[in-house]
Backbone as numpy.savetxt, mean C-alpha at the origin, in Angstrom:
# Nx Ny Nz CAx CAy CAz Cx Cy Cz
-2.04 16.57 6.26 -2.51 15.23 6.23 -3.79 15.18 7.05
-4.73 14.39 6.58 -6.05 14.28 7.26 -6.23 12.85 7.74
-6.66 12.72 8.99 -7.04 11.43 9.53 -8.54 11.46 9.70
-9.21 10.51 9.11 -10.67 10.40 9.24 -10.97 9.24 10.14
-11.50 9.55 11.33 -11.72 8.54 12.35 -13.15 8.67 12.89
-14.04 7.75 12.46 -15.43 7.83 12.90 -15.62 7.58 14.40
-14.78 6.77 14.99 -14.94 6.36 16.36 -14.46 7.48 17.35
-15.36 7.93 18.21 -15.05 9.04 19.13 -13.85 8.72 20.03
-13.80 7.50 20.56 -12.72 7.14 21.47 -11.38 7.14 20.77
-11.33 6.60 19.55 -10.09 6.55 18.79 -9.68 7.98 18.39
-10.66 8.77 18.02 -10.35 10.17 17.64 -9.78 10.93 18.83
-10.36 10.70 20.01 -9.85 11.31 21.25 -8.43 10.91 21.54
-8.11 9.65 21.32 -6.74 9.16 21.54 -5.77 9.82 20.57
-6.17 9.98 19.31 -5.31 10.63 18.33 -5.12 12.09 18.74
-6.18 12.76 19.16 -6.07 14.13 19.58 -5.15 14.28 20.79
-5.20 13.34 21.71 -4.36 13.34 22.91 -2.89 13.32 22.52
-2.51 12.54 21.53 -1.10 12.37 21.12 -0.80 13.11 19.82
-1.64 13.99 19.43 -1.47 14.73 18.17 -0.14 15.42 18.05
0.31 16.12 19.07 1.57 16.83 19.01 2.77 15.89 18.75
2.72 14.75 19.41 3.80 13.76 19.23 3.83 13.28 17.78
2.66 12.96 17.24 2.57 12.45 15.85 3.04 13.53 14.89
2.53 14.77 15.09 2.90 15.87 14.17 4.41 16.13 14.20
4.99 16.13 15.37 6.40 16.39 15.47 7.23 15.23 14.90
6.85 14.01 15.20 7.61 12.88 14.71 7.52 12.72 13.18
6.31 12.95 12.64 6.09 12.79 11.20 6.34 14.08 10.42
6.55 15.19 11.13 6.76 16.49 10.51 5.59 16.84 9.56
4.39 16.68 10.08 3.15 17.00 9.36 2.22 17.79 10.26
1.20 18.35 9.62 0.13 18.96 10.38 -1.12 18.09 10.13
-1.70 17.66 11.19 -2.87 16.76 11.10 -4.17 17.55 11.19
-5.09 17.08 10.38 -6.50 17.44 10.52 -7.21 16.18 10.90
-7.90 16.19 12.04 -8.59 14.98 12.47 -10.08 15.25 12.35
-10.76 14.35 11.64 -12.19 14.51 11.41 -12.89 13.17 11.45
-14.23 13.24 11.47 -15.04 12.03 11.47 -15.04 11.42 10.07
-15.21 12.27 9.05 -15.24 11.80 7.66 -14.99 13.04 6.82
-14.96 12.85 5.51 -14.73 13.99 4.63 -15.05 13.70 3.18
-14.98 14.72 2.37 -15.24 14.58 0.95 -13.99 14.10 0.19
-14.22 13.80 -1.08 -13.10 13.39 -1.96 -12.10 14.53 -2.03
-10.83 14.18 -1.97 -9.77 15.18 -2.09 -9.07 14.91 -3.44
-9.15 15.86 -4.37 -8.49 15.65 -5.67 -7.02 15.44 -5.49
-6.44 14.59 -6.31 -5.04 14.25 -6.30 -4.55 13.95 -4.87
-5.18 12.96 -4.27 -4.75 12.55 -2.94 -4.53 11.07 -2.90
-3.69 10.63 -1.96 -3.49 9.23 -1.72 -4.24 8.89 -0.48
-5.02 7.83 -0.53 -5.77 7.42 0.68 -5.34 6.01 1.03
-5.29 5.76 2.31 -4.93 4.44 2.76 -5.91 4.07 3.88
-6.49 2.91 3.81 -7.34 2.45 4.89 -6.49 1.57 5.77
-6.50 1.88 7.06 -5.78 1.06 8.04 -6.84 0.43 8.89
-6.96 -0.87 8.81 -8.10 -1.53 9.47 -9.36 -1.06 8.77
-10.45 -1.08 9.46 -11.69 -0.58 8.84 -12.15 0.71 9.49
-11.31 1.27 10.36 -11.80 2.36 11.17 -10.94 3.62 11.13
-9.99 3.69 10.21 -9.13 4.86 10.09 -8.76 5.05 8.66
-8.96 6.27 8.16 -8.59 6.59 6.78 -7.60 7.74 6.84
-6.46 7.52 6.16 -5.41 8.53 6.09 -5.47 9.14 4.71
-5.59 10.47 4.64 -5.66 11.18 3.37 -4.44 12.09 3.26
-3.65 11.88 2.23 -2.46 12.71 1.99 -2.64 13.42 0.67
-2.80 14.74 0.70 -2.86 15.48 -0.57 -1.53 15.39 -1.33
-1.60 15.02 -2.60 -0.41 14.85 -3.39 -0.14 15.98 -4.36
-1.16 16.84 -4.55 -1.01 17.94 -5.51 0.18 18.78 -5.14
1.11 18.95 -6.10 2.29 19.72 -5.89 3.41 18.96 -5.22
3.16 17.77 -4.67 4.21 17.02 -3.99 4.86 16.02 -4.93
4.07 15.41 -5.83 4.66 14.44 -6.74 4.16 14.72 -8.18
4.89 14.20 -9.11 4.48 14.25 -10.50 3.64 13.02 -10.75
2.32 13.20 -10.88 1.38 12.11 -11.00 1.73 11.19 -12.19
2.06 11.76 -13.33 2.39 10.95 -14.52 3.66 10.13 -14.29
4.64 10.73 -13.68 5.90 10.01 -13.41 5.64 8.88 -12.39
4.83 9.13 -11.39 4.50 8.11 -10.41 3.72 6.98 -11.05
2.81 7.30 -11.92 2.03 6.30 -12.63 2.96 5.42 -13.48
3.93 6.04 -14.15 4.89 5.27 -14.95 5.74 4.39 -14.10
6.18 4.90 -12.93 7.02 4.12 -12.00 6.28 2.87 -11.51
4.99 3.10 -11.17 4.20 1.96 -10.67 3.99 0.93 -11.75
3.75 1.36 -12.98 3.58 0.42 -14.09 4.83 -0.37 -14.31
5.98 0.27 -14.22 7.28 -0.47 -14.34 7.44 -1.49 -13.25
7.12 -1.10 -12.03 7.19 -2.04 -10.91 6.23 -3.19 -11.08
5.03 -2.92 -11.61 4.07 -4.00 -11.87 4.62 -5.00 -12.87
5.33 -4.53 -13.89 5.96 -5.39 -14.86 7.02 -6.29 -14.24
7.85 -5.73 -13.37 8.86 -6.52 -12.65 8.20 -7.55 -11.75
7.16 -7.12 -11.05 6.47 -8.03 -10.13 5.80 -9.18 -10.89
5.19 -8.88 -12.02 4.57 -9.94 -12.84 5.60 -10.97 -13.29
6.79 -10.48 -13.70 7.86 -11.42 -14.11 8.29 -12.28 -12.93
8.43 -11.68 -11.76 8.85 -12.43 -10.56 7.80 -13.47 -10.22
6.51 -13.12 -10.28 5.45 -14.05 -9.97 5.52 -15.24 -10.95
5.67 -14.95 -12.22 5.76 -15.99 -13.22 6.92 -16.92 -12.99
8.06 -16.36 -12.61 9.27 -17.13 -12.31 9.04 -18.07 -11.16
8.49 -17.55 -10.05 8.26 -18.35 -8.85 7.20 -19.42 -9.13
6.15 -19.02 -9.83 5.10 -20.01 -10.16 5.67 -21.12 -11.01
6.55 -20.75 -11.91 7.22 -21.77 -12.77 7.97 -22.78 -11.89
8.72 -22.28 -10.92 9.43 -23.18 -10.01 8.47 -24.09 -9.27
7.44 -23.48 -8.70 6.50 -24.26 -7.86 5.64 -25.20 -8.69
5.54 -24.96 -9.99 4.77 -25.86 -10.85 5.66 -26.93 -11.47
6.98 -26.84 -11.20 7.95 -27.81 -11.73 7.99 -29.00 -10.74
7.50 -30.11 -11.22 7.43 -31.31 -10.36 8.80 -31.72 -9.85
9.82 -31.61 -10.66 11.16 -31.99 -10.27 11.70 -31.07 -9.13
11.41 -29.79 -9.25 11.85 -28.86 -8.19 11.18 -29.24 -6.87
9.90 -29.50 -6.90 9.13 -29.83 -5.66 9.67 -31.12 -5.04
10.00 -32.13 -5.92 10.48 -33.42 -5.42 11.92 -33.33 -4.88
12.75 -32.53 -5.49 14.17 -32.54 -5.17 14.60 -31.50 -4.14
13.90 -30.36 -4.11 14.29 -29.30 -3.20 13.93 -29.64 -1.78
14.73 -29.20 -0.83 14.36 -29.38 0.57 13.04 -28.68 0.88
12.29 -29.21 1.83 10.97 -28.68 2.17 11.04 -27.20 2.57
12.10 -26.80 3.25 12.18 -25.39 3.68 12.42 -24.47 2.47
13.09 -24.94 1.46 13.31 -24.12 0.24 11.99 -23.94 -0.50
11.25 -25.05 -0.60 9.94 -25.00 -1.27 9.02 -24.04 -0.52
9.02 -24.14 0.81 8.18 -23.24 1.62 8.58 -21.79 1.43
9.85 -21.53 1.39 10.33 -20.13 1.13 9.85 -19.61 -0.19
9.86 -20.47 -1.21 9.37 -20.05 -2.52 7.86 -19.77 -2.50
7.13 -20.57 -1.74 5.69 -20.35 -1.60 5.42 -19.00 -0.88
6.20 -18.73 0.16 6.11 -17.45 0.86 6.47 -16.27 -0.06
7.52 -16.48 -0.86 7.94 -15.47 -1.82 6.83 -15.18 -2.81
6.14 -16.20 -3.26 5.03 -16.02 -4.19 3.91 -15.19 -3.55
3.57 -15.51 -2.33 2.52 -14.75 -1.64 2.95 -13.29 -1.46
4.22 -13.08 -1.11 4.74 -11.71 -0.92 4.65 -10.92 -2.24
5.03 -11.56 -3.33 4.99 -10.88 -4.62 3.54 -10.60 -5.07
2.66 -11.53 -4.83 1.23 -11.32 -5.14 0.67 -10.15 -4.32
1.06 -10.08 -3.05 0.61 -9.00 -2.20 1.14 -7.72 -2.72
2.42 -7.66 -3.10 3.07 -6.48 -3.65 2.34 -6.05 -4.93
2.02 -7.03 -5.76 1.32 -6.70 -7.03 -0.03 -6.06 -6.76
-0.75 -6.57 -5.77 -2.09 -6.01 -5.46 -1.93 -4.57 -4.91
-0.93 -4.36 -4.07 -0.68 -3.03 -3.51 -0.34 -2.03 -4.63
0.44 -2.45 -5.61 0.80 -1.58 -6.73 -0.43 -1.32 -7.58
-1.26 -2.32 -7.83 -2.50 -2.08 -8.59 -3.43 -1.11 -7.86
-3.52 -1.27 -6.54 -4.33 -0.36 -5.76 -3.83 1.06 -5.83
-2.51 1.20 -5.77 -1.88 2.52 -5.85 -2.10 3.17 -7.18
-1.99 2.35 -8.24 -2.24 2.86 -9.61 -3.68 3.25 -9.76
-4.58 2.45 -9.25 -6.01 2.77 -9.33 -6.30 4.09 -8.60
-5.69 4.26 -7.44 -5.88 5.51 -6.69 -5.38 6.72 -7.47
-4.26 6.59 -8.14 -3.74 7.70 -8.97 -4.67 7.97 -10.13
-5.17 6.89 -10.76 -6.07 7.06 -11.88 -7.34 7.74 -11.51
-7.86 7.49 -10.29 -9.07 8.12 -9.83 -8.85 9.57 -9.55
-7.65 9.97 -9.16 -7.37 11.32 -8.70 -6.65 12.18 -9.69
-6.04 11.54 -10.68 -5.23 12.34 -11.57 -5.85 12.55 -12.83
């Protein structure tokens, strides 16, 4: 696994605790300032100052993962439509307790966030596979 950390101070902190991270995560870290595109890799940006690159070649079946994500996207889209239907139902809004309506609104935001994460993951696989 590669950590790309442009900031010297943050990179130094990671290097200081590198052994702990490697042992806990059971990985070998490469810590760098930046790097080139890694074919068949998953990348995740944490904040704006740390990029985690995990090579996927040989670890997962890219086509199977793509199919799994598409299936999850379908389920998420149905869930979003269901919750939106509830929240667009005037009778539901009028009759349901305020805390129930608020939970449904939170559920909608959670599902929309999940949908975006799945789309991002699918896009990352499409770029690399």
